[in-house]
VOLUM-495929 format. One line per 8 residues: number of its first residue (from 1); their letters; for each residue x, y, z of N, C-alpha, C. Coordinates in nm, 4 decimals, padded with zeros to 6 digits. Example, Ala and Ser with C-alpha at 12.3 -4.5 7.8 and 13.67 -1.06 7.14 Angstrom:
VOLUM-495929
1	as	01.3190,-00.5690,00.7800,01.2300,-00.4500,00.7800,01.3200,-00.3300,00.7800  01.2850,-00.2250,00.7080,01.3670,-00.1060,00.7140,01.2900,00.0030,00.7870
***
This chain:
VOLUM-495929
1	mravllkd	04.3174,-01.8242,-05.6187,04.3786,-01.7525,-05.5901,04.4219,-01.7411,-05.4342  04.2867,-01.7911,-05.3802,04.2936,-01.8028,-05.2161,04.3686,-01.9385,-05.2169  04.3321,-02.0208,-05.2466,04.4149,-02.1730,-05.2538,04.5551,-02.1656,-05.2930  04.5923,-02.0897,-05.3595,04.7598,-02.0435,-05.3957,04.8053,-02.0200,-05.2843  04.7467,-01.8870,-05.2352,04.7766,-01.8539,-05.0885,04.8028,-01.9676,-04.9984  04.7069,-02.0083,-04.9775,04.6974,-02.1187,-04.8403,04.8180,-02.2233,-04.8896  04.8616,-02.2421,-05.0025,04.9597,-02.3685,-05.0613,05.1168,-02.2796,-05.0138  05.0959,-02.1720,-05.0579,05.2100,-02.0778,-05.0017,05.2471,-02.0928,-04.8700
9	ilnlkqqa	05.1404,-02.0269,-04.7751,05.1650,-02.0297,-04.6335,05.2172,-02.1588,-04.5885  05.1368,-02.2762,-04.6243,05.1660,-02.3959,-04.5249,05.2927,-02.4483,-04.6029  05.3488,-02.3950,-04.7482,05.5127,-02.4290,-04.7331,05.5815,-02.3891,-04.6573  05.5762,-02.2425,-04.6224,05.6624,-02.1690,-04.5452,05.6380,-02.1608,-04.4078  05.5512,-02.2233,-04.3827,05.5657,-02.2627,-04.2181,05.6761,-02.3420,-04.1574  05.7434,-02.4228,-04.2405,05.8616,-02.5028,-04.2200,05.9843,-02.4113,-04.1865  05.9488,-02.2708,-04.2678,06.0989,-02.1833,-04.1944,06.0137,-02.0853,-04.0968  05.8942,-02.0562,-04.0426,05.8726,-01.9989,-03.9627,05.9647,-01.9841,-03.8323
17	kiyiiiia	05.9817,-02.0883,-03.7847,06.0906,-02.0880,-03.6423,06.1919,-02.0086,-03.6958  06.2547,-02.0679,-03.8228,06.3986,-01.9640,-03.8150,06.3820,-01.8051,-03.8571  06.2613,-01.7567,-03.9031,06.2234,-01.6096,-03.9069,06.1975,-01.5800,-03.7584  06.1330,-01.6436,-03.6796,06.1119,-01.5986,-03.5445,06.2605,-01.5790,-03.4517  06.3382,-01.6873,-03.4813,06.4716,-01.6719,-03.4360,06.5631,-01.5678,-03.4330  06.5473,-01.5283,-03.5885,06.6229,-01.4190,-03.6706,06.5765,-01.2753,-03.6035  06.4297,-01.2616,-03.5927,06.3565,-01.1269,-03.5478,06.3633,-01.1278,-03.3932  06.3911,-01.2429,-03.3223,06.4422,-01.2172,-03.2162,06.5960,-01.1755,-03.1645
25	vwaavsfi	06.6691,-01.2199,-03.2025,06.8416,-01.1670,-03.2391,06.8296,-01.0303,-03.2680  06.7530,-01.0155,-03.3677,06.7952,-00.8601,-03.4396,06.6962,-00.7568,-03.3037  06.5954,-00.7753,-03.2544,06.5486,-00.7196,-03.1626,06.6502,-00.7140,-03.0351  06.6654,-00.8248,-02.9790,06.7992,-00.8044,-02.8942,06.9013,-00.7005,-02.9069  06.9431,-00.7054,-03.0728,07.0510,-00.6119,-03.0971,07.0237,-00.4613,-03.1282  06.9151,-00.4794,-03.1412,06.8508,-00.3256,-03.1653,06.7915,-00.2637,-03.0347  06.7562,-00.3390,-02.9513,06.7363,-00.2986,-02.7880,06.8538,-00.2466,-02.7208  06.9479,-00.3371,-02.7156,07.1148,-00.3259,-02.6674,07.1541,-00.1342,-02.7048
33	nkdavffc	07.1480,-00.1682,-02.8436,07.2082,-00.0355,-02.9359,07.1153,00.0550,-02.9400  06.9891,00.0362,-02.8931,06.8771,00.1384,-02.9194,06.8514,00.2262,-03.0336  06.8732,00.1194,-03.1395,06.8628,00.1511,-03.2723,06.7373,00.0931,-03.3331  06.6538,00.1494,-03.3892,06.5036,00.1282,-03.4182,06.5407,00.0831,-03.5767  06.6101,00.2087,-03.6226,06.6411,00.1758,-03.7660,06.6858,00.0306,-03.8470  06.7873,-00.0028,-03.7207,06.8654,-00.1481,-03.7523,06.7454,-00.2220,-03.7634  06.6546,-00.2552,-03.6743,06.5567,-00.3464,-03.6659,06.4478,-00.3430,-03.7867  06.4445,-00.2268,-03.8027,06.3119,-00.2119,-03.9073,06.3694,-00.2465,-04.0684
41	altmlisi	06.5019,-00.2380,-04.0781,06.5498,-00.2337,-04.1962,06.5891,-00.3675,-04.2243  06.6427,-00.4722,-04.0945,06.6699,-00.5680,-04.1073,06.5505,-00.6824,-04.1184  06.4147,-00.6365,-04.0274,06.2933,-00.7612,-04.0749,06.2232,-00.6935,-04.2036  06.3051,-00.5997,-04.2763,06.2136,-00.5433,-04.4037,06.2516,-00.6667,-04.4768  06.3788,-00.7466,-04.4719,06.4292,-00.8260,-04.5806,06.3552,-00.9616,-04.5693  06.2708,-00.9891,-04.4141,06.1862,-01.1047,-04.4512,06.0740,-01.0762,-04.5280  06.0256,-00.9629,-04.5246,05.9321,-00.9671,-04.6334,05.9601,-00.9787,-04.7685  06.0925,-00.9738,-04.8152,06.1364,-00.9919,-04.9321,06.1661,-01.1492,-04.9571
49	mipmgavg	06.2611,-01.2295,-04.8332,06.2506,-01.3473,-04.8615,06.1524,-01.4425,-04.8747  06.0561,-01.3746,-04.8005,05.9106,-01.4953,-04.8039,05.8556,-01.4963,-04.9562  05.8149,-01.4093,-05.0124,05.8159,-01.4168,-05.1679,05.8819,-01.5177,-05.2263  06.0044,-01.4944,-05.2122,06.1127,-01.5240,-05.2618,06.1494,-01.6748,-05.2511  06.0995,-01.7149,-05.1194,06.1228,-01.8492,-05.0872,06.0011,-01.9471,-05.1359  05.8547,-01.8570,-05.1179,05.7678,-01.9378,-05.2120,05.7710,-01.9589,-05.3562  05.8454,-01.8736,-05.4167,05.8883,-01.9024,-05.5869,05.9765,-02.0230,-05.5590  06.0750,-02.0359,-05.4719,06.2037,-02.1312,-05.4515,06.1174,-02.2685,-05.4490
57	ydekskwe	06.0147,-02.2712,-05.3360,05.9290,-02.4350,-05.3152,05.8651,-02.4600,-05.4364  05.8125,-02.3339,-05.5684,05.7521,-02.3879,-05.6762,05.8386,-02.4395,-05.7604  05.9728,-02.3870,-05.7560,06.0736,-02.4190,-05.8581,06.1126,-02.5645,-05.8386  06.1519,-02.6151,-05.7090,06.2240,-02.7040,-05.6647,06.1040,-02.8503,-05.6960  05.9809,-02.8058,-05.6405,05.8605,-02.9138,-05.6386,05.7751,-02.9293,-05.7816  05.8452,-02.8519,-05.8884,05.7873,-02.8280,-05.9669,05.6264,-02.8112,-06.0107  05.5753,-02.7132,-05.9220,05.4424,-02.7183,-05.8925,05.3911,-02.6443,-06.0365  05.4896,-02.5648,-06.0921,05.4032,-02.4232,-06.1860,05.3680,-02.5006,-06.3191
65	pyaltmpi	05.4190,-02.6031,-06.3887,05.3636,-02.7065,-06.4981,05.2452,-02.7533,-06.4322  05.2208,-02.8170,-06.3287,05.1063,-02.8849,-06.2426,05.0164,-02.7813,-06.2544  05.0182,-02.6339,-06.2139,04.8865,-02.5480,-06.1790,04.8599,-02.5015,-06.2979  04.9389,-02.5318,-06.4168,04.8659,-02.4731,-06.5253,04.7701,-02.5621,-06.5812  04.7544,-02.6887,-06.5174,04.6681,-02.8178,-06.5404,04.5273,-02.7493,-06.4507  04.5375,-02.6588,-06.3810,04.4058,-02.6189,-06.2952,04.3508,-02.5328,-06.2901  04.2433,-02.4775,-06.2667,04.1592,-02.3707,-06.3043,04.2256,-02.2439,-06.2403  04.3721,-02.2206,-06.2704,04.4457,-02.1174,-06.2314,04.4880,-02.0454,-06.3083
73	traqaals	04.5001,-01.8946,-06.3343,04.5505,-01.8093,-06.4751,04.7004,-01.8089,-06.4474  04.7723,-01.8016,-06.5576,04.9201,-01.7063,-06.5168,04.9303,-01.6190,-06.4329  04.8227,-01.5329,-06.4601,04.8230,-01.4012,-06.3994,04.8137,-01.3838,-06.2778  04.7089,-01.4782,-06.2305,04.6995,-01.5491,-06.0809,04.7799,-01.6049,-06.0241  04.8459,-01.6773,-06.0995,04.9790,-01.7593,-06.0336,05.0914,-01.6442,-06.0183  05.0961,-01.5596,-06.0992,05.2341,-01.4340,-06.0918,05.1920,-01.3323,-05.9737  05.0662,-01.2745,-05.9685,05.0138,-01.2240,-05.8786,05.0295,-01.2536,-05.7195  05.0115,-01.3907,-05.6997,04.9669,-01.4464,-05.5859,05.1215,-01.4210,-05.5076
81	kyilafia	05.1951,-01.4088,-05.5294,05.3347,-01.3644,-05.4940,05.3608,-01.2272,-05.4446  05.2804,-01.1077,-05.4908,05.2708,-01.0004,-05.4549,05.1849,-00.9851,-05.3532  05.0510,-01.0529,-05.3227,04.9608,-01.0745,-05.1861,05.0589,-01.1451,-05.1219  05.0981,-01.2338,-05.1321,05.1697,-01.2948,-05.0171,05.2927,-01.1900,-04.9539  05.3573,-01.1026,-05.0388,05.4845,-01.0278,-04.9885,05.3818,-00.9182,-04.9005  05.2611,-00.8862,-04.9350,05.1869,-00.7577,-04.8832,05.1126,-00.8359,-04.7506  05.0984,-00.9428,-04.7560,05.0374,-00.9890,-04.5794,05.1857,-01.0053,-04.5323  05.2796,-01.0690,-04.5830,05.4201,-01.0716,-04.4823,05.4410,-00.9311,-04.4377
89	svfifiis	05.4452,-00.8342,-04.5198,05.4809,-00.7038,-04.5080,05.3817,-00.6418,-04.4102  05.2675,-00.6664,-04.3746,05.1810,-00.5962,-04.2920,05.2210,-00.6741,-04.1634  05.2639,-00.7699,-04.1341,05.3023,-00.8611,-04.0622,05.4387,-00.7889,-03.9539  05.5184,-00.7589,-04.0507,05.6612,-00.7073,-04.0246,05.6381,-00.5658,-03.9926  05.5351,-00.4876,-04.0605,05.4957,-00.3694,-04.0035,05.4592,-00.3407,-03.8682  05.3869,-00.4349,-03.8344,05.3153,-00.4550,-03.6732,05.3960,-00.5033,-03.6016  05.5166,-00.5585,-03.6290,05.6112,-00.6114,-03.5228,05.7425,-00.4828,-03.5363  05.7719,-00.4602,-03.6237,05.8469,-00.3306,-03.6387,05.7871,-00.2115,-03.5452
97	faasvlit	05.6744,-00.1909,-03.5814,05.6317,-00.0407,-03.5064,05.6306,-00.0690,-03.3608  05.5969,-00.1875,-03.3253,05.6170,-00.1994,-03.1488,05.7135,-00.2455,-03.0843  05.8308,-00.2919,-03.1624,05.9320,-00.2555,-03.1533,06.0221,-00.1707,-03.1311  05.9771,-00.0482,-03.2398,06.0233,00.0626,-03.2588,05.9820,00.1700,-03.1563  05.8699,00.1563,-03.0765,05.8009,00.2402,-03.0019,05.8619,00.2081,-02.8706  05.8812,00.0937,-02.8437,05.9707,00.0347,-02.7198,06.1020,00.0894,-02.7055  06.1621,00.0962,-02.8231,06.3068,00.1470,-02.8455,06.3256,00.3060,-02.8375  06.2473,00.3551,-02.9327,06.2512,00.5212,-02.9197,06.1486,00.5980,-02.8508
105	hnpaysfa	06.0225,00.5158,-02.7889,05.9333,00.6017,-02.6900,05.8918,00.7022,-02.7683  05.8438,00.7141,-02.8873,05.7936,00.8065,-02.9891,05.7200,00.7261,-03.1056  05.5987,00.7195,-03.0858,05.4809,00.6498,-03.1843,05.5072,00.6926,-03.3034  05.4950,00.8451,-03.3037,05.4795,00.9027,-03.4603,05.5904,00.8511,-03.5283  05.7096,00.8731,-03.4819,05.8775,00.8493,-03.5766,05.8379,00.6940,-03.5854  05.7836,00.6355,-03.5418,05.7830,00.4589,-03.4866,05.7150,00.4296,-03.6100  05.5764,00.5025,-03.6341,05.5226,00.4589,-03.7455,05.5440,00.5217,-03.8966  05.6105,00.6168,-03.8721,05.6709,00.6620,-04.0005,05.7941,00.5748,-04.0420
113	lsavflla	05.8604,00.5368,-03.9508,05.9902,00.4489,-03.9904,05.9559,00.3396,-04.0398  05.8437,00.2814,-03.9613,05.7910,00.1311,-03.9854,05.7250,00.1591,-04.1181  05.6113,00.2656,-04.1415,05.5636,00.2598,-04.2863,05.6647,00.2650,-04.4176  05.7514,00.3676,-04.3695,05.8862,00.3723,-04.4830,05.9401,00.2493,-04.5293  05.9542,00.1457,-04.4272,06.0458,00.0232,-04.4503,05.9407,-00.0927,-04.4770  05.8089,-00.0662,-04.4457,05.7229,-00.1249,-04.5196,05.7130,-00.1089,-04.6729  05.7208,00.0047,-04.7018,05.7107,00.0526,-04.8453,05.8151,-00.0145,-04.9161  05.9600,00.0048,-04.8732,06.0714,-00.0249,-04.9031,06.0924,-00.1747,-04.9132
121	gmtgvsvi	06.0322,-00.2424,-04.8197,06.0202,-00.3944,-04.8670,05.9503,-00.4448,-04.9635  05.8088,-00.3623,-05.0177,05.7402,-00.3755,-05.0967,05.8178,-00.3281,-05.2348  05.8970,-00.2520,-05.2371,05.9563,-00.1812,-05.3453,06.0603,-00.2807,-05.4313  06.1304,-00.3605,-05.2746,06.2574,-00.4752,-05.2982,06.1573,-00.6107,-05.3521  06.0563,-00.6138,-05.3293,05.9451,-00.7329,-05.4101,05.9230,-00.6948,-05.5589  05.9018,-00.5951,-05.5667,05.8762,-00.5347,-05.7093,05.9880,-00.5408,-05.8164  06.1121,-00.5203,-05.7097,06.2441,-00.5088,-05.8365,06.2729,-00.6491,-05.8403  06.2298,-00.7339,-05.7499,06.3060,-00.8860,-05.7508,06.2304,-00.9995,-05.7953
129	lpivykfg	06.1028,-00.9845,-05.7824,05.9828,-01.0604,-05.8534,05.9964,-01.0774,-06.0147  05.9859,-00.9857,-06.0933,06.0338,-00.9795,-06.2163,06.1258,-01.0803,-06.2712  06.2928,-01.0221,-06.1576,06.3755,-01.0776,-06.2467,06.3825,-01.2577,-06.1972  06.3155,-01.2540,-06.0488,06.2715,-01.4070,-06.0443,06.2068,-01.5050,-06.1324  06.1030,-01.4308,-06.1889,06.0054,-01.5024,-06.3044,06.0959,-01.5020,-06.4124  06.1760,-01.4281,-06.4293,06.2654,-01.4325,-06.5902,06.3871,-01.5193,-06.5406  06.4476,-01.5275,-06.4851,06.5824,-01.6143,-06.4557,06.5957,-01.6848,-06.3173  06.5164,-01.6689,-06.2432,06.5296,-01.7645,-06.1363,06.5494,-01.7277,-06.0113
137	vekgrvvm	06.5665,-01.8125,-05.9210,06.5472,-01.7685,-05.7886,06.7345,-01.7289,-05.7451  06.7875,-01.8057,-05.7904,06.8995,-01.7787,-05.7449,07.0038,-01.6213,-05.8181  06.9466,-01.5816,-05.9065,06.9790,-01.4611,-05.9604,06.8766,-01.3403,-05.8831  06.7593,-01.3740,-05.8265,06.6857,-01.2950,-05.7578,06.7899,-01.2845,-05.5942  06.8448,-01.4104,-05.5777,06.8867,-01.3833,-05.4094,07.0611,-01.2517,-05.4279  07.0659,-01.2894,-05.5513,07.2066,-01.1778,-05.6073,07.1201,-01.0348,-05.5629  07.0036,-01.0228,-05.6343,06.9542,-00.8893,-05.6698,06.9165,-00.8452,-05.5244  06.8842,-00.9386,-05.4238,06.8323,-00.8950,-05.2842,06.9724,-00.8701,-05.1869
145	miilllpv	07.0716,-00.9312,-05.2040,07.1959,-00.8958,-05.1528,07.2328,-00.7581,-05.2094  07.2015,-00.7349,-05.3074,07.2526,-00.5608,-05.3733,07.1479,-00.4929,-05.2742  07.0350,-00.4896,-05.2548,06.9325,-00.4114,-05.1842,06.9728,-00.4280,-05.0587  06.9971,-00.5065,-05.0398,07.0590,-00.5366,-04.8535,07.1780,-00.4180,-04.8511  07.2993,-00.4421,-04.9349,07.4067,-00.3637,-04.9230,07.3785,-00.2110,-04.9556  07.3079,-00.1742,-05.0187,07.2956,-00.0217,-05.0787,07.2393,00.0501,-04.9704  07.1381,00.0065,-04.8863,07.1008,00.1195,-04.7587,07.2014,00.1217,-04.6637  07.2538,-00.0112,-04.6164,07.3660,-00.0011,-04.5448,07.4894,00.0770,-04.5599
153	llrfllqk	07.5186,00.0913,-04.6951,07.6243,00.1938,-04.7780,07.6041,00.2972,-04.7538  07.4763,00.3575,-04.7799,07.3890,00.4860,-04.8065,07.4217,00.5435,-04.6553  07.3860,00.4544,-04.5265,07.3687,00.5019,-04.3821,07.5328,00.5345,-04.3540  07.6211,00.4537,-04.3910,07.7501,00.4708,-04.3744,07.7948,00.5989,-04.4051  07.7641,00.6276,-04.5467,07.7975,00.7432,-04.6126,07.7613,00.8806,-04.5626  07.6224,00.8686,-04.5513,07.5636,00.9948,-04.4593,07.6247,01.0262,-04.3261  07.6498,00.9360,-04.2528,07.6717,00.9273,-04.0950,07.8115,00.9981,-04.1087  07.9023,00.9887,-04.2388,08.0530,01.0064,-04.2496,08.0358,01.1945,-04.2517
161	iglsflsi	07.9262,01.2128,-04.3251,07.9462,01.3408,-04.3588,07.8476,01.4162,-04.2605  07.7742,01.3606,-04.1661,07.7031,01.4083,-04.0420,07.5662,01.4218,-04.0804  07.5284,01.3618,-04.1138,07.3748,01.3808,-04.2148,07.2833,01.2149,-04.1151  07.1696,01.2915,-04.1077,07.0648,01.1630,-04.0224,07.0364,01.0851,-04.1376  07.0378,00.9349,-04.1582,06.9757,00.8457,-04.2357,06.8258,00.8476,-04.2468  06.7422,00.8574,-04.1277,06.6276,00.8813,-04.1822,06.5642,00.9602,-04.0736  06.5618,01.0887,-04.0751,06.5550,01.2149,-04.0136,06.3766,01.1978,-03.9712  06.3353,01.2531,-03.8748,06.1655,01.2931,-03.8413,06.1251,01.3494,-03.9473
169	silqnntf	06.1885,01.4706,-04.0013,06.1150,01.5809,-04.0808,06.1318,01.5028,-04.2366  06.2009,01.4361,-04.2596,06.2104,01.3480,-04.4174,06.1166,01.2514,-04.4436  06.0900,01.1677,-04.2884,05.9507,01.1010,-04.3194,05.8617,01.1356,-04.3403  05.7944,01.2405,-04.2179,05.6876,01.3294,-04.2217,05.6903,01.4015,-04.3441  05.7597,01.4585,-04.3916,05.7607,01.5709,-04.4974,05.7483,01.5437,-04.6405  05.7685,01.4018,-04.6654,05.7832,01.3374,-04.7767,05.7107,01.2119,-04.7941  05.6221,01.1808,-04.6985,05.5367,01.0557,-04.6984,05.4507,01.0062,-04.8654  05.4126,01.1293,-04.8718,05.2842,01.1351,-04.9583,05.3763,01.0864,-05.1354
177	liymaciv	05.4650,01.1551,-05.1177,05.5529,01.1228,-05.2588,05.6414,00.9911,-05.2409  05.6576,00.9760,-05.1041,05.7284,00.7893,-05.0797,05.6221,00.6744,-05.1269  05.5112,00.7116,-05.0808,05.3847,00.6421,-05.1038,05.3530,00.6290,-05.2437  05.3574,00.6958,-05.3324,05.2979,00.7488,-05.4315,05.4210,00.6508,-05.5414  05.5314,00.7162,-05.5339,05.6552,00.6369,-05.5742,05.6462,00.4802,-05.5768  05.6010,00.4496,-05.4634,05.6134,00.2945,-05.4136,05.4940,00.2190,-05.5117  05.3773,00.2918,-05.4947,05.2721,00.2364,-05.5547,05.2726,00.2075,-05.7219  05.3324,00.3236,-05.7480,05.3786,00.3119,-05.9087,05.4834,00.1903,-05.9535
185	licismiv	05.5317,00.1709,-05.8637,05.6446,00.1062,-05.8874,05.5933,-00.0427,-05.8986  05.4841,-00.0751,-05.7779,05.4690,-00.1975,-05.7565,05.3603,-00.2437,-05.8728  05.2919,-00.1270,-05.9163,05.1809,-00.1540,-06.0084,05.2360,-00.2030,-06.1689  05.3757,-00.0995,-06.1773,05.4515,-00.1459,-06.2972,05.5331,-00.3092,-06.3074  05.5565,-00.3214,-06.1530,05.6340,-00.4835,-06.1181,05.5226,-00.5470,-06.1713  05.3927,-00.5312,-06.1189,05.2795,-00.6396,-06.1313,05.2834,-00.6672,-06.2979  05.2629,-00.5393,-06.3695,05.2263,-00.5761,-06.5072,05.3497,-00.6631,-06.5807  05.4643,-00.6291,-06.5459,05.5766,-00.6822,-06.5902,05.5741,-00.8039,-06.5756
193	svniykhk	05.5660,-00.8499,-06.4487,05.5577,-01.0178,-06.3730,05.4508,-01.0612,-06.4742  05.3386,-01.0270,-06.4860,05.2392,-01.1139,-06.5454,05.2912,-01.1279,-06.6983  05.3385,-01.0180,-06.7410,05.3534,-01.0413,-06.9131,05.4850,-01.1950,-06.9142  05.5779,-01.1520,-06.8338,05.6678,-01.2433,-06.8174,05.6026,-01.3870,-06.8082  05.5423,-01.4018,-06.6978,05.5097,-01.5356,-06.6698,05.3875,-01.5900,-06.7507  05.3283,-01.5132,-06.8643,05.2152,-01.5452,-06.9713,05.3116,-01.6360,-07.0456  05.4302,-01.5883,-07.0764,05.5346,-01.6078,-07.1788,05.6386,-01.7271,-07.1511  05.6324,-01.7312,-06.9962,05.7047,-01.8528,-06.9599,05.6890,-01.9831,-07.0126
201	qf	05.8027,-02.0570,-07.0280,05.7996,-02.1922,-07.0796,05.8261,-02.2821,-06.9626  05.7415,-02.3623,-06.9164,05.7789,-02.4586,-06.8015,05.7775,-02.5907,-06.8658
***
């Protein structure tokens, strides 16, 4: 498992500069507009893009059939992308929290905001990975675009009727329920992905 993760990290190093530039641009826009939600929401997408990029590299290099000849189980190969996504999400959380504190000067709110988007990123991964394993990366990108548009549309609609997209009270009063729902979804997604991967023909 560790070797698979190292392989994914080394492959994704090629995209590291692109991610850094994207984060820097988003940070500048967020600081100008004093909008921490914007920055956290967009950086969340990187935590979804990273495991998808890793699967894409595997598909292009035909790594999966080769991996099955090594002492790596199909379950380990499937679950490695979830671990990669979690590692990426933790780094994104740290960046989002630091930026949010600088923007809002409210550590409690910044922590809750960053935590919610960390979970949102993992939720997105939980929805996308089974689809990617079943149908391929291209259809996974379509799902990612839908995930991107839904919160933007929701925020627009809520603002139209005078409601806050993410208020401090909503984040703090429902933290436990949000965590539990996300954990359940991730567990279900992992089971589905492993089952798909075990029956996948390469």
